[in-house]
N, C-alpha and C positions, 0 to 999 in steps of 0.2 A: 601360266593362263589367267590366274588370279590369286590374290591374297587368300591367306587360309581363314576360314569363317571360326568364330569363337563361341558360336551358340551350341549348346550342350545338347540340343534335338538334332542339329543338322550335320551332315558330314559332307565333306568337300570333294565329292565324288568325281573321279575322272578329271583331277586336276593337279597341277605342278605347283606346290607352295613352294615360297620364298622364305629363306630365313634358317637359323640354326635348328639341326633335326630335333635336339632334345627339346628346345624350347616350342617348336611347333608341335611335336607329340604330346607333349605334357598340356597342351591347349587343346586337344582333340577329346571329344567323349570317349569315356573308358569302357573298355570290353565292347568295342565297336568294329574290330578288325578281325578277318577269319585269317590270314595269314601275311607274315612279314617277310619278305627276302630283302637281306640287306647285305650290301657290297661296302663294308667300310673302308677306310683308309688301311693301308697296310702296315704303314710305319716301314718302309723299305730299309731305313738309315743307310743310304747311299752315301758312298765317300769318293768323291770326284766324279769326274766323266769316264763313261765307258765308250771302248772304242772298237771296231770291228778290224779284222786283221789287214784291210785296206787303207787303215786309219781314220775311215769315217765314222762320225758321232753316232751311237746308239740312241734312239729317242725312248730314253728310259723314264721311268716315274719319278720326277723331281718337282712337282707341283708344291706349292705351300701346304695345300691342304692335307698332303701326306707328312707333314714334318712335326715332329713330337720331340721335346726336349730331354724326355727319359722315359724309361719304360714305365715309371710311375704315374707319369703324366698320362701315359697312353692307357694304362689300366683304369685309371679314375674316368677318362673319357669313355672307355668301353663300358663300365660298370653303370654310368648315368644313362648312357643310351639304351642299354639293355633293360634298365628299370623303367624307363618312359616307353619302351617297346611291350614289355610285359603288362603294363597297366592297360595298353591298348587292344590287346588281345581278347576276345571272347573264351570263355572258360574252355571249350573245345579247340582253341586255336593254336597254330605253330609258328615257328619260325625257321628260316634256312638262313644261315650266315655263310658267307665264302670268303676264304682267304688264302694266304700261302704260307710257307713255313715261318714268316717273319712273325706272325701274327696270330696264326689260327689256334696254337695251344694256349697262348693268354686268354683269346676269346672265349674257348671251351672251359676253361676254369671258372671266368666269370658267368657264362652261362648258368653252370651249375650252382655257384655261389648265390644267385638271383631267383633259384628256384625253378628254373627249366628243366626238362626231363629229355635227356639225349635219346634220339631213337635211332640214329643212323649217323657214321660219317661217311659221305660219297666222295669219292675220289674222282675230278674230273682230269681225266689223261688226255692231253692235248695231241691231237694227230698230226700236227705241225708247229711244234714249239720253236721259239728261238734259240739257236744254237748256243753254247757256254764258249764265248769268245776267248775268254781266257785260259780255257783248259786247267784249271785248277779246282774245280768243281764237277759234278755232274751235271748234265743239262737239265735244268730245272723244266720238267715235261708236265707237270699236274698241278692243279690247284685243290684243296680240300673245302668239301662244304658239310657243315653240320646240321642236320634236322632235328629239331626239338620240339617236344609239345609243351605247353603254358606250364603244365604239371605233370605228375605222375598219373594222375587219374582222368587226365583230358581224353576225351573219345575223338580223336583227331581224325582228320580224311586221308585215307590211303586208297586210291583207286587200283587195287593191285592188278585187277584185271585188265584195266586199260592201259597200263605199262607193259603186262605181258604182251599184249595184242601188238603194243608200239614195238615190242622186241621180237616179232616173228613168232609168238606163241611161247617163248621162253620166258621164264620169270627173270624180272630185271635184277641186275646185279647192282653192287655199290661201287663198281667202276665204269665209268661213262667214258667212252672215247669219241670225241667231238673235236671238230677243228677251231681253231680260234678266229676271231674276226677278220677276215681278208675280204679282198676285191670289192663287189658292189656293197657287200654289208657294212664294211668299214667307214664310218661316217667320217666326212673332211671338213675343215672349215675354210674359210674364204681364200686361205692363202694354198689349199691343198694339203695342209696338215692334218694329222689325226685330230678329231675333234675333241676326243677324250683318249687317254693312254690306256685304260683298262676296261674298256668297253666290251661288255660280254656278248657272246652269240646269243640271235635268239633259239637257236635249238637247245641251247641248256636250260632257258628259261621254259621253253615249251615244255622240255620234260618235267620240269618242278611243278609247273601249273597243272598241267594233266594229270600229273601223280598225286599232288595234296591240296588240289581245291576243286570247286563244282562252278558250273556257269551261276553267275549272279553273286557270287563272293566277293568280298572285298579284300584287294591285295594293296598292303602299303610297303612302298620302297623308301626308306628314310635317306637314303644315299644314291638320289634318282639317277645323277649323271647325266646321259644323253637319251635316257627313256628306254632301255630294252623291256624292262619289266612291264611298263605302261603299255608299251607296243605290242607285245604279246598278249597280255592282259585283255587287251580290245580286241585283239584277233578273236581271242577264245572266249569273249562273252563273260569275263571276269570285270568288276568295277576296279579301278585303282587310286590311289593315292600316293602322288610322288612329292618328295621333300627335297630341295637342292638350293642351297645358298648363293650358288656361282650364276650368275645372270647368263655367261655365254652358253653353260650347258643346257640351262631353261629354254633357251632360243631355240637351240638344236632340237631339243628333245619334243617341244611344242610343233614345231614343223614337221617332224618325222612323225608323230603321234596323228596329226592332222590327214595325214596321207593314208593311215590303216584302214583297212576296211574288215569290218567284224563279219566273221564266218556266219553262214545262216544256221538258223536252230538246229535242222537236222544234222549238220556236219560237227555241230558242238556236242552233240551225244556222244559219249564214250562207253566202252563196254562196263558192265555194273559189276560191282564185286558180288560175289555168291552169297556173302554175309550179309548184304543189305537188302536181299531178296525177302519177300514175307514169307514168314515160316508156316510149313505146312505140315499138319501131323498125319502119318500114314493111314490113322483111323479115319480121316476125312474122307479118303479113297474109298473106304469101307461102307461108311456112312451114306456116300452119295450112289453107291452100287457101281462104282468104276471096277471094283474087285470085289468078288462075294464072298463069304465064310463059306470054307471048305474047299476053295479054289487053291490050286497048288502055284507055288513059286519055285523057280529054279535060279540055281547060282549062276553067273556069268560062266564061271569054269565047268560048269554041268557036273559037278560032283556031289552037289546036294540039292534037296528039295526040303519045302514046308509047305504046312498048311495055313491058309488065312483064318483066324478065328474072329469071332463078331465083335469083340472088343479092339481090334487093330493089333492083336499080338501074333506072334507066329508061335508053331508047335512044329518041331522036327525032331526026330530020333531022340523023343522024351527030354527035348529041349524046349522050354517055352521062354517068351519074352519078347522084347521089341524086334524089330527088323535087325536091328545094329547088333542085341544082344545075341540072338539066335545064329546069326552070321558069324559073330567072333565065335561062339562055342562050338560050331560045326567046323571052323577052321582052325581051331586050337591057337587065335590069335588074340592077344590084349585089348583089341579094337576092330572094328569094322564099320564101313559107312554102308548101312544097308540099302541106301538109295541107289549105289551104283553096283552093289554085290547081287541084288535079286532081280529076276526077270520074270515075265508070265508069256502064257502063249495067247493068238488069237488069230484064227483062220491060219493056223499052221506056222505061223510066225513068231519068234521070240522077239519080246518087247521088253527094254528096260523098264522097270515100276517109276523110273524119273521123268518119263516122259508125261507119265499121269500127273505126277507134281506140278511139271511146267504148265499143264493145262489150266491146272486150277490157278497157280500164281498169274497166268496171262489174263484170267477172269478177274481176279483180285485187284490188278493194275487198271483195269477197265471200269472198277466201280470204285 
């Protein structure tokens, strides 16, 4: 789309930058990016052509950009681009790196050596992998992604509730079963061949960006290829910066992204993490008269009760303390979430106290 800007004040948002990824990243303002998704060369070390049983040639990754003369050279390259990437991340930023068994372990070591803090490794299980034609190894049916924060203290974004909603109410696991690019999603060049040999599916980036970014965040992809990261970022209301040295890939990516429509604002809203909600003390409910001193609360299991005191504490069976402490003591448990444990009665109906907390939170959001 355009050459990269060297201004320390400006970010080339929603552009595909031409050049070596290390040089380009080092020219951008430091601590300016929220998330990096990197799909670096895998250094596959292929020896000779690979053929199917019918003797047709497999369209494998043998491009010049995936060729390195030794592991040492590959490690040096990895260290340099990771240094440049870490410089660009904001203090609470994070990175995802995807790879195969050929390179991901070397990348993981380099990530730790450069100060990143590994949060998870996520296995992308391909529901439709390419068969192993020689029959001498297991079918290679997965790739591995490493998710890491810039450093151990970073308060990285993790939209837990959104991913849980995406997974039908079950917390998202670290093994993702998704298909590889096929059919209409697989981009083709003028000859009808694959435009890029390792094009990632949009479903994979959708899950990454919904889970670890927010609308308006800046996502950088230093190995942009045909632009899957940019296309999904645009749809989801994130800004992107792509870096790609191959002109043919830049052209395909630019044409692809130009056709993408951003989702409307309402559609971009995802389920918020409960930890990100405004904190409400139980005493606030008492101060506001939503619960009165002397009013009785009942445990959800109907085994225990306690009275509300004027200072926002409870008393029950000679136990005094917070809603959490009293609940734990009555149950003989090490801990208790008082908000989900206690309820009160109104008009003959049992109502969880958390309903009152949500009312207060709704008012806080409006103001």
